[in-house]
C-alpha positions as CSV (number, residue, x, y, z in Angstrom):
1,M,0.0,0.0,0.0
2,T,1.4,3.4,-1.0
3,R,1.8,6.1,1.7
4,K,-0.8,8.2,0.0
5,R,-3.3,5.3,-0.1
6,E,-2.5,4.4,3.5
7,A,-3.1,8.0,4.6
8,V,-6.5,8.0,2.8
9,T,-7.5,4.7,4.4
10,N,-6.5,6.0,7.9
11,R,-8.5,9.2,7.3
12,A,-11.5,7.2,6.2
13,R,-11.3,5.1,9.4
14,E,-11.1,8.2,11.5
15,L,-14.1,9.8,9.8
16,S,-16.0,6.6,10.2
17,G,-15.4,6.5,13.9
18,Q,-16.5,10.2,14.2
19,S,-19.5,9.6,12.1
20,R,-20.7,6.7,14.2
21,R,-20.6,8.8,17.4
22,R,-22.4,11.8,15.7
23,F,-25.1,9.6,14.1
24,S,-25.6,7.6,17.3
25,R,-26.4,10.7,19.3
26,A,-28.7,12.2,16.6
27,T,-30.5,8.8,16.2
28,R,-31.0,8.6,20.0
29,R,-32.4,12.1,20.1
30,A,-34.8,11.3,17.2
31,A,-36.1,8.1,19.0
32,D,-36.7,10.0,22.2
33,L,-38.5,12.7,20.3
34,I,-40.8,10.2,18.6
35,V,-41.7,8.3,21.8
36,S,-42.5,11.6,23.6
37,Q,-44.6,13.0,20.8
38,Y,-46.4,10.0,19.5
39,P,-48.1,8.0,22.3
40,R,-49.4,5.3,19.9
41,T,-45.8,4.2,19.1
42,L,-45.1,0.5,19.6
43,G,-41.5,0.6,18.5
44,V,-38.8,2.5,16.6
45,V,-36.3,1.0,14.2
46,V,-33.4,2.6,12.3
47,N,-32.4,1.2,8.9
48,G,-29.7,1.8,6.4
49,S,-26.1,2.6,7.1
50,V,-26.8,3.8,10.6
51,G,-28.6,0.5,11.4
52,R,-25.6,-1.4,10.2
53,G,-23.2,0.9,12.2
54,E,-21.5,2.1,9.1
55,P,-22.6,5.7,8.5
56,L,-20.3,8.0,6.5
57,P,-20.1,11.8,7.0
58,Y,-22.9,12.5,4.5
59,S,-25.2,9.7,5.3
60,D,-28.8,10.2,6.5
61,V,-30.8,8.5,9.2
62,D,-33.8,6.4,8.1
63,I,-36.2,5.7,10.9
64,M,-39.4,3.6,10.8
65,V,-41.9,4.1,13.6
66,V,-44.4,1.2,14.2
67,T,-47.7,2.3,15.6
68,K,-50.6,0.4,17.2
69,G,-53.0,1.0,14.4
70,G,-55.4,3.5,13.0
71,R,-54.3,6.4,10.9
72,T,-50.6,6.9,10.8
73,P,-48.9,10.3,10.8
74,G,-47.4,11.6,7.6
75,W,-43.7,11.0,6.9
76,F,-41.5,13.9,7.6
77,S,-37.8,14.9,7.9
78,Y,-35.6,17.4,9.6
79,F,-32.0,18.3,10.2
80,D,-30.1,17.7,13.5
81,G,-26.7,19.3,13.5
82,G,-26.3,18.8,9.7
83,I,-27.6,15.2,9.7
84,H,-30.8,14.6,7.7
85,I,-33.3,12.6,9.7
86,A,-36.1,10.9,7.7
87,I,-39.0,9.4,9.7
88,G,-41.7,7.2,8.4
89,F,-44.7,5.4,10.0
90,E,-46.3,2.0,9.6
91,T,-49.0,0.2,11.5
92,L,-48.1,-3.0,13.2
93,R,-50.2,-4.8,10.6
94,E,-48.3,-3.2,7.7
95,F,-45.0,-3.9,9.4
96,K,-45.9,-7.6,9.8
97,A,-47.2,-7.9,6.2
98,P,-46.0,-11.1,4.5
99,M,-42.9,-10.8,2.4
100,G,-43.3,-11.6,-1.3
101,G,-43.0,-10.4,-4.8
102,R,-40.1,-8.4,-6.3
103,E,-39.2,-6.7,-3.0
104,F,-38.6,-9.9,-1.0
105,F,-34.8,-9.9,-1.1
106,W,-34.7,-6.1,-0.4
107,I,-37.0,-6.4,2.6
108,R,-35.0,-9.3,4.0
109,G,-31.8,-7.3,3.4
110,G,-33.3,-4.3,5.2
111,A,-34.3,-6.4,8.1
112,R,-30.8,-7.8,8.5
113,S,-29.4,-4.3,8.8
114,A,-32.1,-2.9,11.0
115,K,-31.5,-1.9,14.6
116,V,-34.3,-1.6,17.1
117,L,-34.2,1.6,19.1
118,H,-37.4,1.3,21.1
119,D,-39.4,-1.9,21.6
120,P,-40.7,-2.2,25.2
121,H,-42.9,-5.3,24.4
122,G,-40.4,-7.1,22.3
123,I,-42.8,-7.1,19.3
124,L,-40.5,-5.6,16.7
125,D,-37.5,-7.8,17.6
126,K,-39.7,-10.9,16.9
127,V,-41.0,-9.6,13.5
128,I,-37.6,-8.5,12.4
129,H,-36.0,-11.8,13.3
130,E,-38.7,-13.6,11.3
131,K,-37.9,-11.4,8.3
132,R,-34.2,-12.0,8.6
133,M,-34.7,-15.7,8.6
134,A,-37.3,-15.9,5.9
135,K,-36.7,-18.2,2.9
136,A,-37.7,-17.3,-0.6
137,T,-40.3,-19.7,-1.9
138,P,-40.0,-21.1,-5.4
139,R,-43.1,-19.1,-6.3
140,V,-41.4,-15.8,-5.2
141,V,-38.3,-16.6,-7.2
142,E,-40.4,-17.6,-10.3
143,N,-42.5,-14.4,-10.1
144,I,-39.4,-12.3,-10.0
145,A,-38.0,-14.1,-13.0
146,W,-41.3,-13.8,-14.9
147,H,-41.7,-10.0,-14.3
148,A,-38.0,-9.5,-15.2
149,Y,-38.3,-11.5,-18.4
150,R,-41.4,-9.6,-19.5
151,D,-39.9,-6.2,-18.7
152,I,-36.7,-7.1,-20.5
153,I,-38.6,-7.9,-23.7
154,E,-40.5,-4.6,-23.4
155,Y,-37.5,-2.5,-22.8
156,V,-35.4,-4.2,-25.4
157,G,-38.1,-2.9,-27.8
158,K,-37.5,0.6,-26.4
159,L,-33.8,0.2,-26.5
160,R,-33.9,-0.7,-30.2
161,N,-36.3,2.1,-31.0
162,G,-34.0,4.5,-29.2
163,W,-31.0,3.3,-31.2
164,L,-33.0,3.4,-34.5
165,L,-34.1,7.0,-33.9
166,G,-30.7,8.2,-32.6
167,D,-32.4,9.1,-29.3
168,E,-29.6,8.8,-26.8
169,Y,-31.9,9.4,-23.8
170,L,-34.3,6.6,-24.7
171,T,-31.4,4.2,-25.5
172,R,-29.6,4.8,-22.2
173,Y,-32.8,4.8,-20.2
174,A,-34.0,1.5,-21.6
175,A,-30.5,0.1,-21.1
176,R,-30.7,1.0,-17.4
177,I,-34.0,-0.8,-17.0
178,V,-32.6,-3.9,-18.6
179,A,-29.7,-3.8,-16.2
180,E,-32.0,-3.4,-13.2
181,R,-34.1,-6.4,-14.3
182,A,-30.9,-8.5,-14.8
183,Q,-29.9,-7.4,-11.3
184,E,-33.3,-8.6,-9.9
185,V,-32.7,-12.0,-11.5
186,V,-29.2,-12.4,-10.1
187,L,-30.5,-11.4,-6.6
188,A,-33.2,-14.1,-6.8
189,L,-31.2,-16.9,-8.3
190,N,-28.3,-16.4,-5.8
191,D,-30.5,-15.7,-2.8
192,I,-28.8,-12.3,-2.2
193,S,-30.4,-9.8,0.2
194,P,-28.7,-6.4,-0.3
195,P,-28.4,-4.3,2.8
196,S,-28.8,-1.2,0.7
197,E,-28.9,0.2,-2.8
198,N,-25.4,1.4,-2.3
199,A,-24.0,-2.1,-1.9
200,V,-26.1,-4.1,-4.3
201,W,-23.8,-3.8,-7.3
202,H,-20.9,-5.1,-5.3
203,Q,-22.9,-8.2,-4.4
204,V,-24.3,-9.1,-7.8
205,L,-21.0,-8.7,-9.5
206,K,-19.6,-11.4,-7.2
207,A,-22.6,-13.8,-7.7
208,R,-22.1,-17.2,-9.0
209,K,-25.3,-17.5,-11.1
210,R,-25.3,-14.7,-13.6
211,P,-25.3,-13.9,-17.3
212,Q,-22.0,-14.8,-19.0
213,H,-20.8,-11.2,-19.7
214,F,-22.6,-9.7,-16.7
215,T,-19.4,-8.3,-15.1
216,M,-18.8,-6.3,-18.3
217,D,-22.3,-5.4,-19.5
218,Y,-24.1,-4.7,-16.2
219,P,-22.0,-1.7,-15.0
220,I,-22.1,-0.1,-18.5
221,S,-25.9,-0.6,-19.0
222,L,-26.7,0.6,-15.5
223,G,-24.5,3.6,-15.8
224,I,-22.0,2.7,-13.1
225,K,-19.2,2.7,-15.6
226,G,-19.6,5.8,-17.8
227,K,-19.3,5.5,-21.5
228,T,-19.5,8.4,-23.9
229,S,-20.3,6.0,-26.8
230,T,-24.1,5.3,-26.8
231,R,-23.4,2.5,-29.2
232,R,-21.3,0.7,-26.5
233,V,-24.2,1.1,-24.1
234,F,-26.7,-0.2,-26.7
235,M,-24.5,-3.3,-27.4
236,S,-23.9,-4.1,-23.8
237,A,-27.6,-3.8,-22.9
238,M,-28.6,-6.0,-25.9
239,R,-26.2,-8.7,-24.9
240,L,-27.1,-8.4,-21.2
241,A,-30.8,-8.8,-22.1
242,G,-30.2,-11.8,-24.3
243,E,-28.0,-13.6,-21.8
244,T,-30.3,-12.8,-18.9
245,A,-33.3,-14.2,-20.9
246,E,-31.2,-17.4,-21.6
247,L,-30.4,-17.7,-17.9
248,I,-34.1,-17.4,-17.0
249,R,-35.1,-19.9,-19.6
250,S,-32.5,-22.4,-18.5
251,R,-33.9,-22.3,-15.0
252,F,-37.6,-22.1,-15.6
253,S,-38.6,-23.3,-19.1
254,V,-39.4,-26.7,-17.7
255,I,-40.4,-26.1,-14.0
256,A,-42.4,-22.8,-14.2
257,K,-45.9,-23.1,-12.7
258,N,-47.2,-19.9,-14.2
259,K,-48.8,-20.7,-17.6
260,R,-48.4,-17.2,-19.0
261,F,-44.7,-17.3,-18.1
262,M,-44.4,-20.7,-19.8
263,A,-46.2,-19.4,-22.9
264,L,-43.9,-16.3,-23.0
265,M,-40.8,-18.5,-22.9
266,K,-42.1,-20.7,-25.8
267,V,-41.5,-17.7,-28.1
268,S,-38.0,-17.9,-29.4
269,L,-35.4,-15.3,-28.3
270,K,-35.2,-14.1,-31.9
271,D,-38.9,-13.5,-32.2
272,S,-38.9,-11.9,-28.7
273,G,-36.3,-9.4,-30.0
274,L,-33.6,-10.7,-27.7
275,E,-31.2,-12.0,-30.4
């Protein structure tokens, strides 16, 4: 490690320690404020980087307040010593809602990084533990793959139209959607629960089950790796779409339970616009 790099690393560690202390105090003040002002509060949870104990100097504090029921207050935010505090509300019924659909892995990831700040009856701890330990059912994984497959077909059409018209915005926008759907498939097939949107791309790039050229095409299509050439973005997104579709078909073309999904996969990749 060079001296310059070592100095940067040491400075980052110093800032991280300072941030944890600042954010811990601000978070505690927010929890105390909520409990004192909202008598129907059952519990308070902090999510995101603060929940994981990894705030950086410009992070914010994401707090969820769980109430006993009835009408919940509106979400609001404020600043505490330069730290942005965002506070949302859910009823206990909403907080306990079954996990499913396209958000399953994100919800589980959020639960794994959540930290309980106030829970006098132990209700939130139990619900969060159940979410952390939840297993994705075959139906959840199949539904994620089906929606991704369908959207990839739709946005490949937009991608090709954008390229045909020389519309750089449409081309790049469609490429980004293709990359996001490929990301969803990789999360589902590898049982990955991202702790935040900031970390997801690190996780999916290391996944075992992924499209062949995913490491190359996903960052370009998503816009993580900037390219001035729209042609390069177009080509990467087209290949990513085709390889993701092939990955989905290899997994579900025989075992899928959804008849509409099966019918969609019976159409060749060429006729679907994916070749």
